[in-house]
C-alpha positions as CSV (number, residue, x, y, z in Angstrom):
1,M,-20.6,6.9,12.2
2,D,-22.0,3.5,13.1
3,L,-18.2,2.0,14.0
4,A,-19.2,-1.4,14.5
5,P,-19.1,-2.9,10.7
6,Y,-15.4,-1.9,11.1
7,I,-14.6,-3.7,14.1
8,D,-12.3,-6.7,14.3
9,H,-13.1,-7.6,18.1
10,T,-9.8,-9.1,19.0
11,L,-8.2,-11.5,22.2
12,L,-5.0,-12.3,21.4
13,K,-3.4,-12.9,25.0
14,A,-2.0,-15.8,25.8
15,T,-4.0,-15.9,29.1
16,A,-7.4,-15.9,27.2
17,T,-9.5,-18.8,28.5
18,P,-12.5,-20.3,26.9
19,D,-14.8,-18.5,28.9
20,D,-13.2,-15.4,27.8
21,I,-13.4,-16.1,24.2
22,R,-17.2,-16.9,24.8
23,T,-17.6,-13.7,26.2
24,L,-15.5,-12.0,23.2
25,C,-18.2,-13.9,20.9
26,A,-21.4,-12.7,22.7
27,E,-19.9,-9.0,22.5
28,A,-19.9,-9.3,18.9
29,R,-23.0,-10.6,18.7
30,E,-24.5,-8.1,20.7
31,H,-23.0,-5.5,18.9
32,A,-22.7,-6.9,15.1
33,F,-19.0,-6.5,14.7
34,A,-17.6,-7.6,11.7
35,A,-15.7,-10.2,13.0
36,V,-13.9,-11.6,16.0
37,C,-9.9,-12.7,15.8
38,V,-8.9,-15.1,18.0
39,N,-5.4,-17.3,18.2
40,P,-5.9,-20.5,16.3
41,V,-6.5,-22.7,19.5
42,Y,-9.6,-21.0,19.9
43,V,-11.1,-20.9,16.2
44,H,-13.1,-23.9,16.3
45,L,-14.8,-22.5,19.8
46,A,-15.4,-19.0,18.2
47,A,-17.0,-20.7,15.1
48,A,-19.6,-22.3,17.5
49,E,-20.3,-19.7,19.3
50,L,-20.9,-17.4,16.4
51,A,-22.8,-19.7,14.0
52,G,-25.4,-18.0,12.4
53,S,-24.6,-14.5,13.6
54,G,-22.9,-13.2,10.5
55,V,-19.9,-12.5,12.6
56,K,-17.0,-13.6,11.1
57,V,-14.4,-15.8,12.6
58,A,-10.6,-14.4,12.0
59,T,-7.3,-15.8,13.5
60,V,-3.5,-15.3,13.0
61,C,-0.6,-16.8,11.3
62,G,3.0,-16.9,12.0
63,F,1.7,-14.3,14.8
64,P,3.0,-12.2,16.5
65,L,7.1,-12.7,15.0
66,G,6.4,-13.8,11.5
67,A,9.4,-15.6,11.5
68,V,8.7,-19.0,10.5
69,L,8.7,-20.6,7.0
70,P,6.4,-20.1,4.5
71,G,5.6,-23.3,4.5
72,Q,4.6,-23.4,8.0
73,K,2.3,-20.5,7.7
74,A,0.6,-22.0,4.7
75,V,-0.4,-25.1,7.0
76,E,-1.1,-22.8,9.8
77,A,-3.5,-20.8,7.5
78,R,-5.2,-24.0,6.0
79,L,-5.5,-25.6,9.6
80,S,-7.5,-22.6,10.7
81,A,-9.6,-22.4,7.7
82,E,-10.5,-26.3,8.2
83,A,-11.5,-25.5,11.8
84,G,-13.8,-22.7,10.8
85,A,-11.7,-19.2,10.3
86,D,-13.5,-17.3,7.8
87,E,-10.2,-14.7,7.7
88,V,-6.7,-14.8,8.2
89,D,-4.2,-12.3,9.7
90,M,-0.7,-13.3,8.7
91,V,2.7,-11.8,10.0
92,I,5.5,-11.1,7.0
93,H,8.4,-11.8,7.4
94,I,9.6,-8.9,8.9
95,G,13.6,-9.5,8.7
96,A,13.6,-9.7,5.0
97,A,11.1,-6.5,4.7
98,L,14.1,-5.0,6.5
99,A,16.6,-5.9,4.3
100,G,14.5,-5.1,1.2
101,D,14.4,-8.5,-0.2
102,W,10.9,-8.1,-1.1
103,Q,10.9,-11.4,-3.3
104,A,11.0,-13.3,-0.2
105,V,7.9,-11.0,1.4
106,E,6.2,-11.6,-1.7
107,E,6.6,-15.4,-1.6
108,D,5.6,-15.2,1.8
109,V,2.6,-13.8,1.4
110,R,1.5,-16.0,-1.7
111,A,2.3,-19.5,0.2
112,V,-0.6,-18.4,2.7
113,R,-2.6,-17.2,-0.2
114,K,-2.7,-20.4,-2.1
115,A,-3.4,-22.4,1.0
116,I,-6.5,-20.4,1.5
117,P,-7.9,-19.5,-1.7
118,D,-11.4,-19.2,-0.7
119,R,-10.8,-17.3,2.8
120,V,-10.0,-13.8,3.4
121,L,-6.2,-13.1,4.1
122,K,-5.0,-10.0,5.9
123,V,-1.3,-9.0,5.6
124,I,0.6,-7.7,9.0
125,I,3.5,-5.5,7.7
126,E,4.4,-4.5,11.2
127,T,4.7,-0.6,10.4
128,C,6.4,0.3,14.0
129,Y,9.7,-1.6,12.6
130,L,9.5,-0.3,9.0
131,N,10.5,3.5,7.6
132,E,8.5,4.9,5.0
133,E,10.4,3.3,2.1
134,Q,9.9,-0.2,3.7
135,K,6.6,0.3,4.6
136,R,6.0,0.9,0.8
137,G,7.8,-1.9,-0.5
138,A,6.0,-4.0,2.2
139,T,2.6,-2.9,1.3
140,E,3.5,-3.5,-2.5
141,A,5.0,-6.8,-2.0
142,A,1.6,-7.8,0.0
143,V,-0.6,-6.8,-2.6
144,A,1.2,-8.8,-5.3
145,G,1.1,-11.7,-3.2
146,G,-2.5,-11.8,-3.0
147,A,-3.5,-10.0,0.2
148,D,-7.0,-8.8,0.5
149,F,-6.1,-6.6,3.3
150,V,-2.8,-4.8,4.2
151,K,-2.8,-4.5,8.3
152,T,-0.7,-2.2,10.2
153,S,0.3,-4.3,13.2
154,T,0.1,-7.1,15.5
155,G,-0.3,-5.2,18.4
156,F,2.7,-6.9,20.0
157,G,5.3,-4.5,18.5
158,T,6.7,-1.4,19.6
159,G,3.7,0.6,18.4
160,G,0.4,0.4,16.4
161,A,-1.6,2.0,14.0
162,T,-1.1,5.6,13.0
163,V,-3.0,7.6,10.5
164,E,-0.2,8.7,8.4
165,D,0.6,4.9,7.8
166,V,-2.9,4.3,7.0
167,R,-2.8,7.2,4.5
168,L,0.9,5.7,3.4
169,M,-0.7,2.3,2.4
170,A,-4.0,3.9,0.8
171,E,-1.7,5.6,-1.0
172,V,0.5,2.7,-2.4
173,I,-2.7,0.7,-2.6
174,A,-4.7,3.4,-4.7
175,A,-1.3,3.4,-7.3
176,L,-1.4,-0.1,-7.5
177,Q,-4.6,-1.1,-8.0
178,P,-7.1,1.8,-8.9
179,A,-9.8,-0.1,-10.4
180,Q,-10.1,-3.3,-7.4
181,R,-8.3,-1.9,-4.0
182,V,-6.8,-4.0,-1.6
183,Q,-8.6,-2.8,1.5
184,I,-6.5,-1.8,5.1
185,K,-6.9,-2.6,8.6
186,A,-6.0,-0.3,11.5
187,A,-4.6,-2.4,14.5
188,G,-3.3,-1.4,17.9
189,G,-3.5,2.0,19.5
190,V,-7.3,2.6,18.2
191,R,-8.6,3.8,22.0
192,T,-11.3,6.7,21.3
193,P,-13.9,7.0,19.0
194,D,-12.4,9.9,17.3
195,D,-9.0,7.7,17.1
196,A,-11.3,5.2,15.1
197,R,-13.1,8.0,13.0
198,A,-9.8,9.2,11.8
199,M,-8.6,5.9,10.9
200,I,-11.3,5.2,8.8
201,E,-10.9,8.8,6.9
202,A,-7.6,8.0,6.1
203,G,-8.2,4.9,4.2
204,A,-9.0,1.9,6.9
205,T,-12.0,-0.3,6.1
206,R,-11.5,-2.4,9.4
207,L,-10.1,-1.3,12.9
208,G,-8.6,-4.4,15.2
209,T,-9.3,-3.6,18.9
210,S,-9.8,-5.0,21.8
211,G,-11.9,-2.3,22.6
212,G,-14.8,-2.6,20.5
213,V,-17.6,-2.4,23.3
214,G,-16.2,0.9,24.7
215,L,-15.9,2.4,21.2
216,V,-19.3,1.4,20.0
217,S,-20.7,2.9,23.3
218,G,-18.8,6.3,22.9
219,G,-16.0,5.5,25.6
220,G,-12.6,4.1,24.5
221,N,-10.8,1.0,25.1
222,G,-8.0,1.9,27.7
223,S,-4.3,0.6,27.2
224,G,-5.5,-2.6,25.4
225,Y,-4.8,-3.8,21.9
């Protein structure tokens, strides 16, 4: 299996430098990854580095806690789109999900959706903090709010993607949208080619990882995102 088209080559560390981002983009070009995923401050640089390559520029919004107002997330997403982001990975209001306030979660997602109607929106539900019922509710709210993808994890929580969570999300999405499926991004903890293939077989169509080069070369990504 060619893993490269599934990979969002990711660098979201606070210590990332412009040179680190240039290296990330060069690797993404070389291996024809789906996208790079960088913090908003580096969107403009990544867009310039990847111009004409076919590799998308993704960024994050309300990251990593999700604990800002929907309007703030909307502005952040819009500014990132204006800077050159093709895709935005937003974090839901996790506290609202834990409280079962699905209207608040949906409205949070919808605010960002309205701000970037022509960009790909991935919605991070941070599965490590949720029980099964809450994962189902968060997935349903993300779809209702206009997500193009539902994503497992930020990589900054207490755990990352699991095959079981990807399967659960795929089941929920299939029941909601049998004709036009919202896609799934598995992120955090995809460390080996076997991990990657298992996530894809479970239903993921994107993989968020800092170790994309290791995955496509048949190795792994060590202990990174």
